[in-house]
N, C-alpha and C positions, 0 to 999 in steps of 0.2 A: 651512572648506567650510559656506557659506552655504546653510540649508536654506529650500526657499520653500515656501509656504504650501501649497499641494498637498499636497508631500512630507511635511509637519507632521502633515497631515490623514491622510494615508493610513497612516504609523508608526503613530498615536495611535489609528486604527481597526484596525491590525491586533494592537495592543495590545490592543484589547478582544476580539477574535475569540478571540485564543489565551486570554486568561481565561476565557471564556465557554465557550469549548470544553474546554478542563480542569476545569470545574467540571460541563458537561455529563456530560463520561466518566467523573467521579468520583462522582457523584449521580443522573445521567440529566437526560435534558433535561424533562420535565416536574415533576420534583421542583428546578429551580433555578429561581429567579425573577431576573427583570433587579434587583432592589433588592439580591439576594445579589451579582452580579455589581459592579454598582455600588459596593457596598461593599467588595468585594475589591481593587478598581483605587482607592478614595480617593477617589471622586467622587459626585455624587449623580446619581438616576437620570435625571432632568430632564438632563443633561449629555451620559449616553447617546443619548438622542434627536439631539442632535446628528451621532450617526456612523451610526445604524443607527433604521430605524423601528419594528422590533421584534424579538422573541426569535423568530419565523419567520424573520427575514431573518438574521439570525447564523448560525441551522441551515444555511440554503441557502448561504449563504457559505462556510461550513467545509466543505461539501461541494465546492463549485466550487474551491474551493482544493485540497483533498484530489485531485481529479480533475485538474487543472493538472499536479500533482507527477505523476500517473502519466503526463500524457501526455510530462515533461521525463524522466522514465525511459526512456518507450519510445523518444525519439528517440537518447537515449543509447546503449540497446541497438543500435538500429539502425546506428548508426554504429563496433560493435566489429567490428572484424575476427576470422576464424576461421568457427567453424560455426555453424549454428542453435542448439546447444545452449549454446554461448558467448554467443550472443546473449539466450538465455531467463533465463541465470544472471545474465547480468549486468543484464536486467530486473528482476529478483526482486530483488538484492544494493540496486542503484541506488534504487528505489523504496523499500524501510525504510530507507534510510539517510536519504533526502529527508525521508521521514514523522516519523521521530527527528531530523529537525534542528531550526533555530531555528523552522519552521514547526509542527513535529510536534503539539502539542497541539490546535493548531487541526485539523488534518488527520485524525486518526487519530479517527474517528466512526463508528458502527454505527446512527445513528439515523434510518436512512431511513423508518421508517412514520412518523415526526412529523411528515414535511415536508406540506404543502397539495399539492392531486393536480398542481397547475399544477408549482410545484418537483418535484414528484418525478417527471414526463413529462421534464423538462429533466435530470436529473442521470439518470436512469436511460437516456435516451437516449446520454448521454458514456459511460455507464459500459458500454453493451452495445458501443460500438466501440470501446473500448479492450479488453475482454472479447474479439471479434474478431478481432484485433488479436493478442494473444499467442496465441491459439489459432492462426490460419495459422503465427505463428513456428513454435509446437511441431511443428504437421503439418511443415514444411518440416524439423526435423529429424529426423522421422520417415524422410519423403523420403531424406534425404543421408545416413541410419543413424547419425545422431551422439547421435539420441534412442531408445528403444527402442518400440517399439508401445504407446503409452498413448491413452487417453481425453482428449482435448486437452480438453474441455469439463472433464471431472473434476478435470485434473489444474489448471485452472488455480483451480475450487471451492479445491480443498485448499488453494493459495498464498494464495488471498484469504481465506480463511476463519480461515488462522493469523494474517493481517495484520489483519484488522477486529477480531478478540480481542483485540488488543494494545491498544484502548480501555479494556479492563477492568483492565490491568493494568501498562501502561506509563506510567512516569514519568522525566521527563530528570535528575532528582537522585538516581536510583535507582542501584543497583549495576552494574548492566549499561547500558554504553554504547551509545548507536545504531551505531557501527562494529560493536560485538562483536556485537550482534543480528543485525545486516544478513547480518556472515558469518556467522554460524550458522546464520538463514534458508537462505540461499541456498544452503549448502553440504547441509544437511538435504533440500531440494529436488532440488540437482542429483544426490544419490544415487541421487532416487527415479525421476529419469526418465532417468538415464545408460542409455545403448545398453551392453548386457552384451556380453561376449566369448564364446566357446563354453564355454569353460572356467568362467567364471562362470556362467553358464546353468544348468551341470550342476551338481548336487548331489555335495556331496563324495564321498560313500557310492556317486556310479552312476559315477563318473568312469572311463575305460578308457585302457588304454595304446593309441598308434598298433599297437602289435605285434597287443594284445588285440584290436583293433577290425577287423585285416586277417583273423585264424584265424577258419578254420572259415566 
């Protein structure tokens, strides 16, 4: 298959972004220089400027790609059959699968405060839209009875806090695969929001038999 010049450019740019994001995650944005990124790619710093204008642009693009993956996960979840609970869990699982996939090192970043003001505004607006969409999905689950009454805002913060912290420890070459991490994260999240039956909601020591509940 013949790859066009534009496709070659995008492939090389993505490789640069992945390498830079991996360095940002490992050493921090401010502690990582473009010289170090260039050296890890085996190119000159001047060559990097053919693909990006600055380190700040790399950080911004990484955040935007992360939001692209979040939108993909949201679309995937909305297409799932079943209850709102099923869709919320599908969203959590798919998002982790995507950010630990081929683009994972580029997407898993938490250096929001290092963005310039204009970039922060753009990223924050996208993040807020995604956040509201997930909260609405959780609220739907509370209404249809598939999700126990929870604070949707805190539930989203809980999940995204765990995902964002992955930038500190996740490595593609590590022992835990992306699929395993996604399955575990979504299972733990599911157990936290799943609607409880009356029997489950009542502590074992306080359960009464139907006969006891009708006596006296």
